[in-house]
Structures are given as structure tokens and as C-alpha cells.
N, C-alpha and C positions, 0 to 999 in steps of 0.2 A: 504494500500500500504506500502510495506517495505521501510526502509530508503534507501536501495540500488536502489530502483526503482524510486526514485525522481530525476528528471533531474538536472544536475549540475547547470544550469543557470535558475532555476525556479524562475521567478520574483515574483510569488505569495508567495514565502517563505522568504520574507524579503530581497530581492535583487533587488528591483525596483527603479524607479526614485526618489521616496520619500526618501528612505534610502541614496541614493547617494547625494541628495540635503542636507540632514541632515549632512552627512560627510563633504560636501563642506562648509556648514555654520560653522561647527566646525573648519575647516581649516582656514577660513577667520577670525573668532573672536579670535582664539588662536594666529594667526599670528599678529593681531593688538596688543594684550597684549604683546607678545614676542618682537615686534618692539619697544614698549615703554621701556621695560627693556634693550633692545640692545642699545638704544640711551643713556641710563644711564651707559653703560659699566659694566653691572652686570654679575656675573658669569653664570647665566642662562639667555640666551637671546632668540633670534628669533627661532632658531632651537629647543631648548629644550621645550619652551612653545608650539610651534606648534605641536611637536610630542606628548606631553602630552595631548593636547586637542583632537587631531584626534584619538589617541589611546583610550582615555576615551569614545569618541563617538562610536567607533567601538565596544568596550566591552559592551556598553549599547545596541547596535544593536544585538549583539550576545545573550545578556541576554533576549531580547524580542523575537527574531525570530530564534535563533539558535537551539532550542530544540523542535520546534513545531512538528517535525516528530515522536517524541517518546511520545507525550502527550496521545495518544490513547492506549498505551500499559498498560497492567495490572501492578499494583504495582509500578507505576511511578508517582511521585508528582513533581510539578514544582513551584519554588518560585523565580521570577525574581529579587526580591530585594536582594537576597544573592550575586549576582554578583556586584551590585552597592555598597553594603557594603564592599566587598573585594577591590573594586577600591579605596574607601576612605581610607581604611587601608593601602593599598600598596603605595599610593602616599606619605605617610609620610616618607618613606625611602629616596625618592628624596629630599623632603623638609628639612629633618633633615640633609642631607649631605651638604646643602647650608649654614647652620648656623655654624659659628665658632667665636672664641674669639681671639682678637688681642689686646695686651696691655691693658687688663682689659676692653675692649669694645666689645660688642656683635655685630656682623655683619651678614647680610644676612637674617634677619627676614622678611623684606618686600618682598624680592624676593622669599623666601620660601612660604610666604602667597599667592603670585601671582601664584605660581605653584599649590597650593591647589585650588585657585579660578579658574584657567584655567581648571583644572580637572573637577570642577563642571560645568563650561560652556560647556565643551565637553560632559559631561553626560546629560546635559539638551538638547543639540542638538540631541544626539543619542536617547534620551527618548521622542522626539517629542514635546519639549517645547521651540520653537525658540524665542518666545516673552520674556520669562524669561532669556534666554541666551543673547539676545540683551540688555536687561535691566541691567543685571549684568556686562556685558562688559562696558557699559556706566558708571556704578557706579565705576568700577575699575579706569577709567581715571579721574573721579571726585575726587576720594580719593587720588590717587598717585600724581596727578598734582595740585589739588586744596587745599588739606589739608596742605602741607608744608608752603605755604605763610600764611595760616590761623593760624597755630601753631606759626609761627614767630611773627605774629601780637599780638597773645595772650600773648606771653612772652615779647614783647617789653615794655620798660620802667621800667622793674623790674630788679634789679641787682641780679645776682646769685652769692652767696658767695662760694669761693673755700677755704676750710678750711683744715688745717693739724693739727690734735690733737695728741700730744705725751703724752702717759700715762705710768706710772710705777705702777704696782699693785702686790699684793701678789697672788701667784698661789694657786691652790688647792681649790678654792672657787667658781668655775664656774662663774667668774666675767665677762669674755669677752662677752658672749651672752647678759648679762644684760646691759653692756655698749653700745653694738650695738643697742639694743632695745631703749635705751635712745636717741641715735642719731636720729633714724628714728622717734621717737615720737616728737622730737623737730623740725622736718621738714627738715631733711637732708638726702640726698641719699648717701649711702656708695659706694664709687668708688674703694677703695683699702684698704686692711688690711695687715699689715706686723707685725708679732710678733716674739720676740726672748727672750729666757731665759737669765737672768742675773746671772753671777757667784754667787754662794751661799755666803752670808755674814751673818753669824749667823744661827739661827735656821730656819728663814722664807725664803722660796724661792720666788723670785720675777721675773717678766717679764716686758719687755717693748713692747709697741705696738704703731705703727704709723697708724693713721686713716686718709685717705683722703676722704673728704666729699664735697658734693655740695648741696646747698639749700639756702632758703631765711629766715631761722630762725635766731635767735639771737645767734651768736657764743659765745659771752661772757657768756651769761646765760647757754649755753650748757656746757662750760668748768667748770663753777662753780658747776653745778649739778653733773658732772662727778667726780669732785674733792671731793664732799661730800659723794660719795659712799664709804661705809665701805670697806676698803681693798685697795683703791687707795692711793698711796703714793705721787704722783707728777703728775701734768698736765700742759702742755704747749700748746700754740696756735699760729698758723700763719694763717692770713686771707688775701685773695685776692678777687677781683671781676671780673666777666665776664659779661659785658653788653650784654644781650640777645636781 
């Protein structure tokens, strides 16, 4: 039978109650995930997550049932996994658009991850895997609601040092990457780097750099080690604490 001879509402061709139920499940689960993001006033909320989940489920239905009428034709091959792979690649554009940097802090990573997860939940629903879709939705709420208090408890009782290190060093020796590596090796996270050249005084050119760091390492030992690096002319330190 040709493709044109197939009835428009042929329920045997992937348009039955099972497929509608799978789309309905995707609607429900993605709405739950979106509702949680909406309550947190995130940039991608109820509508975005719901649309992502339902659209992913529909594309999986198309992948499985949308090409059955051409499978019997000569020189036609069918790989349903190709559509699923394109869904995973395409959702990265939405997730990437939610991540931005403000005042040296990265925002939107969790919301971008939930968009990716919602896409996977919708794909599971459309692929006929409702148990996995339900389990992953439950795990989503466990992670986004349960992990922040756990993280705070793990950090509790330890003081996080906020360190500002001011260095003057000779340029032309690729010292800055080495200095940054020393900071991370000593247990500090680099929050901000600001460097500027110093007007020439003699033959050697110098530069000043301000490093803002966070960590639980020994700030005094870090400064001593930085000062001992060949080419570093001066090192200063300011330390504060942030009780986590």
C-alpha cells in the first residue's frame, strides 16, 4: 500500500491510545520538573520545561512510528536512534542559552541541566519506558531539593578563606599560569584575576596582578611559595573568612 493510501487517522500506525498516554505522561512529568524551577524563579520555568518534555516525547514517537510506511520500499534503511541522537544534540542550544556569567559567577547551570534531564524524561516517555521516566523525575526532586541542605551540612564548621594576593613579577617568562597553578595546588579556587602592566623602569618589564581566591588552604604558606618563585618581585596578602 502506498503512503498516500494510508488513512490519516490510522491508529495502527503509531497514533493510538498508547502513544497519547505516553505524551500525557511526558506532559505530567515535565510539568512537575518545570513547576519546581518556577517556584525557584528560574529563567526556564513551567512552560519551557513542559514544552521541552512533550516535544522530546513527540520526536521519539515520530522516530519509532513515523516512517513505518516506507520500510517496505527498496533501498530504504531505517535507524530510529538517529532521531534520538539529534534530540540530545539540539537541546544543548537551549541549555547553553541559560548559562551566563555575572560578576565572575556562573549562573544557570542547574536549570540548564534540568532542561537536559527533562528532554531525557520526554524521550523515555515517547520511547515506551515510563518506569524509567518516573524514576528519573523522582531523582530530579531528590537532587535539587535534597542535595543543597546536604552540601551545606558538609561545609558546615569549616571556615572558607577569602584571600586577595597582590603580586608584582617580571613579564616575558610565562609566570602567570605557573602562579595560578600554585594557587589551585594549595587548595584555593581562583575567583578573579586582574593584571596590568607597570610602566617600564629599566630594562625589565614588570606587571602587577590581583588574585582573588577562596579555599581552606594555608594562605601564609601560599604567599611564601609564590614569593619564592623566580621572577616574583613582591607579594602581599589580605585574608578574610566566610563561615560556610
